[in-house]
C-alpha positions as CSV (number, residue, x, y, z in Angstrom):
1,M,9.3,-8.3,-22.5
2,F,6.5,-8.0,-19.9
3,S,3.1,-9.5,-19.1
4,G,1.1,-6.5,-18.0
5,I,0.7,-7.8,-14.5
6,V,1.6,-4.9,-12.1
7,A,3.8,-5.9,-9.2
8,A,3.9,-2.6,-7.3
9,V,3.0,1.0,-7.6
10,G,6.0,3.3,-7.3
11,R,6.4,7.1,-6.9
12,I,8.6,9.5,-8.8
13,E,10.7,11.1,-6.1
14,H,13.1,13.3,-8.1
15,I,13.7,14.5,-11.6
16,E,17.1,15.7,-12.8
17,P,17.3,17.4,-16.2
18,L,19.8,15.9,-18.7
19,A,21.1,17.3,-22.0
20,D,18.4,15.5,-24.0
21,G,15.9,14.1,-21.4
22,I,15.7,13.5,-17.7
23,R,17.0,11.2,-15.0
24,L,14.1,9.8,-12.9
25,S,14.5,8.6,-9.3
26,V,11.6,6.3,-8.4
27,D,10.7,4.8,-5.0
28,T,9.8,1.2,-6.0
29,N,7.6,0.9,-2.9
30,G,7.9,-2.8,-2.1
31,L,8.9,-4.1,-5.5
32,D,11.1,-7.1,-5.0
33,L,14.6,-6.0,-6.2
34,A,16.5,-9.0,-4.9
35,D,17.2,-10.2,-8.5
36,V,17.5,-6.7,-10.1
37,I,20.8,-5.2,-11.1
38,V,22.0,-2.1,-13.0
39,G,21.1,-2.7,-16.7
40,D,17.9,-4.5,-16.0
41,S,14.5,-3.4,-17.4
42,I,11.5,-2.4,-15.4
43,A,8.3,-1.1,-16.9
44,H,6.9,2.2,-15.6
45,S,3.2,2.6,-16.5
46,G,3.9,0.7,-19.7
47,V,7.2,2.3,-20.5
48,C,10.3,0.0,-20.5
49,L,13.2,1.8,-18.7
50,T,16.7,0.6,-17.9
51,V,18.0,0.8,-14.3
52,V,21.1,3.0,-14.3
53,E,21.6,3.3,-10.5
54,M,20.2,1.6,-7.3
55,N,20.1,2.7,-3.7
56,G,17.9,0.5,-1.6
57,A,14.3,0.9,-2.8
58,L,15.3,3.9,-5.0
59,C,16.0,3.2,-8.7
60,K,17.2,5.7,-11.2
61,Y,16.6,5.7,-15.0
62,D,17.6,7.9,-17.9
63,V,14.6,8.9,-20.1
64,S,15.1,10.4,-23.5
65,R,13.3,13.4,-24.8
66,E,11.7,11.2,-27.5
67,T,10.2,8.9,-24.9
68,L,8.9,11.8,-22.9
69,N,7.3,13.2,-26.1
70,C,5.3,10.1,-26.8
71,T,4.3,9.0,-23.3
72,V,2.6,10.4,-20.2
73,G,3.2,10.2,-16.5
74,L,7.0,10.2,-16.3
75,D,7.5,14.0,-16.1
76,A,6.3,15.1,-12.6
77,V,7.5,14.5,-9.1
78,G,4.8,12.7,-7.1
79,N,3.3,10.8,-10.0
80,E,2.5,7.1,-9.3
81,V,3.8,4.6,-11.8
82,N,2.8,1.0,-12.3
83,L,5.9,-1.2,-11.9
84,E,6.7,-4.6,-13.5
85,K,10.0,-6.3,-13.8
86,A,11.0,-7.9,-17.1
87,L,9.8,-11.5,-17.6
88,R,11.9,-14.6,-17.2
89,L,11.3,-17.5,-19.6
90,A,10.1,-19.6,-16.6
91,D,7.5,-17.0,-15.5
92,R,3.8,-17.4,-15.8
93,L,2.2,-15.2,-18.5
94,G,-0.8,-14.0,-16.5
95,G,-1.6,-11.1,-18.9
96,H,-0.4,-11.0,-22.5
97,L,3.0,-10.4,-24.2
98,V,3.9,-6.7,-23.7
99,T,7.0,-5.0,-25.1
100,G,7.0,-1.9,-23.0
101,H,7.0,0.3,-26.1
102,V,4.0,2.7,-26.0
103,D,2.1,3.0,-29.3
104,G,0.1,6.0,-28.5
105,V,-1.5,8.1,-25.7
106,G,-5.3,7.7,-25.2
107,E,-7.8,10.0,-23.5
108,V,-10.2,8.7,-20.8
109,V,-13.8,9.4,-21.8
110,K,-15.4,7.8,-18.8
111,F,-14.3,6.2,-15.6
112,A,-17.2,5.3,-13.3
113,P,-18.2,2.6,-10.8
114,I,-20.7,0.0,-12.0
115,G,-21.6,-2.3,-9.1
116,E,-18.4,-3.6,-7.6
117,S,-16.4,-2.9,-10.8
118,H,-15.5,0.2,-12.8
119,E,-16.3,1.0,-16.5
120,L,-13.4,2.6,-18.3
121,V,-13.9,4.1,-21.7
122,I,-10.8,5.4,-23.6
123,R,-10.5,7.2,-26.9
124,A,-7.5,5.9,-28.8
125,P,-5.4,7.9,-31.3
126,A,-6.6,7.4,-34.9
127,A,-3.2,5.8,-35.8
128,I,-3.7,2.8,-33.5
129,A,-7.5,2.6,-33.2
130,G,-7.7,0.0,-36.0
131,Y,-5.6,-2.4,-33.9
132,I,-8.0,-2.6,-31.0
133,A,-10.5,-5.4,-31.2
134,R,-13.4,-6.6,-29.0
135,K,-12.2,-9.4,-26.7
136,G,-8.6,-8.5,-27.6
137,S,-5.8,-7.4,-25.3
138,I,-4.7,-3.8,-24.7
139,T,-2.2,-2.4,-22.3
140,V,-3.2,0.7,-20.4
141,N,-0.5,2.3,-18.2
142,G,1.3,-1.0,-18.3
143,V,-1.8,-3.0,-17.2
144,S,-2.9,-5.9,-19.3
145,L,-6.7,-5.6,-19.9
146,T,-9.4,-7.1,-22.1
147,V,-11.4,-4.9,-24.5
148,N,-15.2,-5.5,-24.1
149,R,-16.5,-3.2,-26.8
150,V,-15.2,-1.0,-29.6
151,E,-17.0,1.9,-31.4
152,G,-14.9,4.0,-33.7
153,R,-11.9,5.2,-31.7
154,D,-13.5,4.5,-28.3
155,F,-13.2,1.2,-26.5
156,W,-14.7,-0.1,-23.3
157,I,-13.0,-2.0,-20.4
158,N,-14.3,-3.5,-17.2
159,L,-12.0,-3.1,-14.3
160,I,-12.4,-5.5,-11.3
161,P,-11.8,-4.0,-7.8
162,H,-8.4,-5.7,-7.4
163,T,-7.1,-4.0,-10.6
164,V,-8.3,-0.6,-9.4
165,A,-6.9,-1.0,-5.9
166,M,-3.5,-2.3,-7.0
167,T,-2.6,0.1,-9.9
168,N,-2.6,3.8,-10.6
169,L,-5.7,3.4,-12.7
170,K,-7.6,4.3,-9.5
171,H,-6.7,8.0,-10.2
172,L,-8.2,8.2,-13.7
173,A,-10.9,10.7,-14.5
174,P,-12.5,12.0,-17.8
175,G,-9.7,13.9,-19.6
176,S,-6.9,11.8,-18.1
177,R,-4.2,10.7,-20.6
178,V,-2.9,7.1,-20.6
179,N,-0.2,5.1,-22.2
180,L,-1.5,2.5,-24.7
181,E,0.3,-0.5,-26.2
182,I,-1.6,-2.6,-28.8
183,D,-1.5,-6.4,-28.8
184,L,1.8,-7.6,-30.3
185,I,0.0,-10.1,-32.6
186,A,-1.8,-7.2,-34.3
187,R,1.5,-5.7,-35.5
188,Y,2.5,-8.9,-37.2
189,V,-0.9,-9.5,-38.8
190,E,-0.7,-6.0,-40.3
191,R,2.8,-6.5,-41.6
192,M,2.0,-9.9,-43.2
193,L,-1.0,-8.4,-45.0
194,E,1.0,-5.4,-46.0
195,W,3.7,-7.7,-47.4
196,K,1.2,-9.7,-49.4
197,R,-0.1,-6.4,-50.9
198,E,3.4,-5.4,-51.8
199,E,4.2,-8.7,-53.4
200,A,0.9,-8.6,-55.4
201,A,1.8,-5.0,-56.6
202,Q,5.2,-6.2,-57.7
203,G,3.6,-8.9,-59.8
């Protein structure tokens, strides 16, 4: 479990093909690894990966083909990735509860400065658009953000300068693709409503 508060921006240094996926080598670029061991989880732009090898600031992860097929940003050397270590029970929850399981890939419609901030407009896949609500939480490339407005599949976010400076969101442009994770609460609300409908249908 994560909070969507990015601790560092790493860089993919090497990609080794595997039988059904790849092994990523990531320069963690200042991420505090003092309490990290092989087997721990670190989110990479919203994707929860397990550390399989460590060498100083370099961490390696095995990524399945299925994960690569439903996410973006993990398949090219040089890509920057937003990094966050898994939460401990005593940690502050500065963002919102994030699982590190990407629900869909969105497309950036607009990314432009407005005063000191940036306006970010993203078009969500139809399958998850219904889970995105005004003033609700959304994770974009692993960053916990608040939705300001929703119209159909498009939603609007205001990015403060600190968020732009400290994450890989600074590289976005119209047409960019981003990893999206919907608010965990929305999943349970849908399931509860679905179960009530099933019960009613069964009499």
